[in-house]
N, C-alpha and C positions, 0 to 999 in steps of 0.2 A: 809792666802790666800787659802791654799788647802781646809780648812774647809768651806770657803765661796763658793768655786767652787763646792764642793760636795753638799752643801745645795741647790745651784742653780740647780744642776743636778737633785736632788731628787724632787724639786719643779716643774721643767720643765717636769719630767717624769710623775708626778701625774696629772698635768694639760694636758699634751700631750695625755695621755691615754683617758681622757674624751673628749678632742677635736677631737680625731681620728675618733670618730663616726660621727662627722660633716664632716670630710674629706671623709669618706666612702660614706656618703649620697651624697655629691657633686660629687664624682667620678662616681656614678651610672648614673647620668644624663649627666654630662660633658663629660665623656669618653665612657661609654658603649652605651648610647642612643644618644650621640652627640647632646645634647640639652643644650641651655643656660637657666638655671632655677634660677630665683631670689627669688623663694618662700622661700628659706632657711632663708632669713632675717626676715621672718614672722613666719615660723614654729619653729625656734629656741626659741624665747621668749614664743611662745605658749606652747611648751613643758615644759618650766620652770614654767609657770603660772599654768598649769593644775596640775603638780606634787605638786607644793607648796600648792595650794588650797585643794588638796586631803589630803595632810599631815596635814594641819591645821584642817581639818574636821575629823581627826582620822583614815583615811584610811591607811592600811598597806603600808609601803614604796615600797615594791615590786609591789603591785597592782597599786599604784599611778604612778610608773614609766612606767608600762605597759599601763595604761590609757593615759599617755602623748605620748607614742609611737603611740597609736591608733589615738590620736588627730592630730599628724603630718601626718598620713596616709590619714586622711580625707582632710587635707589641700592639700596634694599632688593630691588627687582625683579631687579636684576642679580645680587645675591648669591643670591636664591632660584632664579634660572634656572641659575646655575652649580652650585648644590647639587642641585637636583631633576632637571634635564634633562641636564646634563653629568656628573652623578654625582660631583662633587667634594665631599669631606667638608666639613661646615658650617664648621668652624674655618678650614680652608684657603681656602674660598670667600670667607669674610669678610675674611681677610687680603689676598687678591688684590684684592677690591673696594676695601678700605681703601687699598691701595697706589696703585691707579689713581686714586682720588678725590683724592689729594694733588695730582696734576698737574691734574686737572679744576678743583679749587678754586683752584689758582694761576692758571689761565686765566680763571676767573670774576672774580678779583681783579686782572686785567690784569698778572699776574706780579709782584704786589707782596706782600711778606711780611705787611703789615697795611694796612688801609684805615680811615681815620677817618670818624666820623659827626658831627664837630663842627658844630654849628649846624643839623643836619638834624632834621626832625620824625620822632619815633618814637612807638610805642605809649605810652611812658611820659611823653613830653612832652604827649601828649593828655590823659593822666590828671592831669598837673600843672595843666593848664588848668581842671580841675574844682575847683581850689583846694587840692589836696593837696600836701604836702611831697614831696620827691624819694623818700625812703624809703617813705612811705605810698603813693605812686603806684605803686611797684614791687610792694608787697604787694597792693594792691587789684587791679591789672591781672593780676598773677601768679595770684592766687586765682581771679579770674573765668575766666581761660584754663584753669587746672588743673581747675576744676569742670566746665567745658564739655567738655573732652577726656575726663575720667573718666566723666562722665554718658553721653556718646556711646558709650564703650567698654562700659559696663555694659549699655546698651540693645542694642548690637551682639552681645554675648556671650549674649544671651537669644534671639537670632534663630536660624533654622535654620543659617545659615552659621557664625555664631559658635559654636554648639554643635558643629558639625562640626569646626571648628578645634581646639576644646578636646579633642574625642575623638581627633583626629589626634595631638595631643601626648601624650595618655594612652596610647594603644595604636594605632600606625599600621597594624599588620597587621590587627587586628580592624576598624578603621575602613575600610580598603580592602576587606575582605571584605564589609562592609555597604554597599558602593557609594559610599563617600565618596571624592571626588577628592583624595587626600591631598597630592599634589604641588601642586595649586592652593591648597590650604589653607596649605601651608608658604610658598608664594610670597606669598600675601596677608598672612600673619603677618609675614614679613620686611618687607613694604612698610609696614604699619601701624606696626611697631616703629621702623623707621628714619625714618618720617615724624614720629613723636613726638620722636625724638632730634634731628632737624634743626630741628624747631620749638623745642626747648630751646636749640639753638645760635643760632637767629635771635633769640630773646628775650634771651639773655645778651649777644649782640653789641650789641643796641639798648641794653641796660642799661649795658654797659661803655663804649659810645661808639665802638667799633671792632670790626672783624673781624680775627682773627688766623689765619694759615695753620696754625700749630702748636697751636691751641687744643684740638685733639682728643686730644692725647697724655695718656693716663691717665684719660680720661673714663669708660672702661668700669669702672674701679675705683670711681669715685664712684657710678655706677649700682648696682653690686653691693653696695657698702657700705650704700647706702640701703635696698636690698631686705633684706639680712641684719638690719640694725637693726630694721626694721619687723617681721620675722618673729620676732626674739628677744623684742621687747617684747610683741607680741600674736600668739599662735600659733593655728593651726587656724581661720582665718577663711574665709568664703566669698569668692569672687572679687571681688565688688563692694566689700566692706569692705576686702579686702586692697589693692585699688588706692588706696583712700582713705588707708590707713595708710602707703603709700609716700611720700605727701607729708610725713607726720610723720617718717618715717625720713630723708628728705632734709634736713629742717630740723634734726633732731637731729645728723645727720652734719656739717652746716655749722657748727653750734654747737660741736661737739667740736673741729673744726678751728680755729675762731675762738679757743677757749680755748688750744689748742696754740700758735697764733701769738702769743698774749699772753705766752708764755714766751720771746720774742725769737728764735723760729726763723727762720732765713734763708729768704727767698722761694725760693731755689734748692732748698731741702729740702722744699718743699710736697708734691711727689709722693711722697717718702719717708714723710712724715707721713701722707698719705692711705693708703698701702700698710700702714703699721703699724696704723692705726685699723681697716682692713679685716681684718687678721690677728686683732686682738683680738675683733672682732665675730664672726668665724668660729669661734673657739675657745671663746667664752663658753658656747654651748649644750652643750659637752662637759663642763662642770663641774657636778657635782651635789653637794648636801649629803649627808654620810654618813647612813646610816639612823638612827643613834642621835640625831643632831641633828634629823632630821626628826620623830622621835618626840617629842623634847623640845619641838619647836615646836608639835606638835599638842596636847600636854598643857598647854602654857602658857596 
């Protein structure tokens, strides 16, 4: 029993580290810019497809992953352009881009539903060459990449541009009145967000050993669940610490799902299980102890 629990924890940690970049990307638009962006469900499989096709064509795994990140940034730019320049509401702009990305991702994959990476060199096979087991290789590489991305974002949000982006999300009207180019800040936010999401897709494709055209379905739920869990566990944190807790939220979310699947849940019900976990996470902050119980707790 203890061994099974430990294996579930290790598996959840390895998966959570890779999914945490999705959570970071969603957080940038959802919390910092206060925008509803559905592009995630298109940029995630796009990142996986780009990285996979690059690896199949013999490109170095590190470069392939960077190219996937750039592809996600381009997708984010399209959504940002639709939202800011063409005045299309953020939710609708994201849906339009997501829909178009389905065809683009299919073209990248040569119109195949999935493409295998069997026998190809990936970031995780590189880590395995260091003498690590498969699971430990994913954990180490995922932790390194997550720390790099989060550290760069913390540094970025301390710069003048980063502060301007945060101000744009807090109060766009006041920011514009103070000379901040709010449209540019939103576009940049969309780009960084979807770059992180595509990076997550690229890493998961390398970990799974294949790219799937439909892998983006429901990914926004995973990102939101990770954010909510992190905010429920540790509230009122500054931005830097909050980004770090998103990794913890993603790991806990994957662990909860792993426990659910131990109850013989059908694979086809995975998305339903994800949605139910998110619902629970969303309603938990609404439950409070009655005042008399709080008083008893203090006096105990």
